[in-house]
Structure formats: C-alpha cells, structure tokens
C-alpha positions, -999 to +999 in steps of 0.1 A: +583+464-835+606+451-856+641+473-848+680+459-841+698+459-812+737+460-808+759+424-789+789+420-784+795+444-807+770+424-835+739+444-854+706+424-848+673+427-864+642+420-842+612+418-829+600+433-801+566+422-780+552+440-759+526+451-731+520+490-741+502+509-716+486+549-721+489+578-698+457+584-676+458+627-677+454+635-648+419+647-634+416+676-608+390+673-590+354+647-602+322+667-612+309+665-576+341+687-557+359+650-553+398+653-554+412+637-591+445+618-593+483+624-606+472+607-635+505+582-641+535+583-673+525+558-704+544+525-701+561+501-721+568+461-703+586+446-727+574+406-732+604+392-757+631+400-785+634+372-808+657+369-836+644+380-871+668+355-890+676+332-863+642+329-840+670+333-810+654+350-779+677+380-768+659+387-745+678+374-717+717+392-730+704+424-734+709+453-704+694+476-687+709+505-708+691+487-743+661+478-729+650+510-716+663+527-746+639+501-766+612+513-748+612+543-752+621+539-788+587+527-789+571+549-764+582+580-791+570+554-820+529+551-798+537+593-792+543+602-827+510+572-836+491+592-807+490+630-826+479+618-855+442+609-836 
C-alpha cells in the first residue's frame, strides 16, 4: 500500500508491506450443540515501511502511534473493499 508518513516534520511517501488476517465471526454454538467461540477481530502486522523514492526502511524510525495509524488505515481500506463483495 502506498501512503505518507511524517518524520521530523517531513512528509515521506512510503510503500507499506503488511500481513492481513480477516476477522473471524462469533459462533454461538455448533450444529452438534457444542459451544462456539467468541470470534476475533481483523489484524494487521506491519512488515516493512520503505521509502518510495529513497528505498530507505522506516519501520524502526516511526513510533508506536504512527504504526497504529498505519494499521488503522489498512483495516479501514480492507473493510471498505470487503463491503463490496
């Protein structure tokens, strides 16, 4: 995914590589009567954040807050795309 990040008041265009696991819905009970499971939310793991123009790896330079923002952007994009199917 292509996006921008801010480091030291500079906006940098980056490619974000990630692993995405879709949400698993809750199952109240199975057909045979066994108890189900609570399900789980979708998850995103950032693998790399590489500068589009300089090829520099930024994942170690960005803070936890920026990582969470990137993960939220990816989740929102995935949820939007999944709603079309």
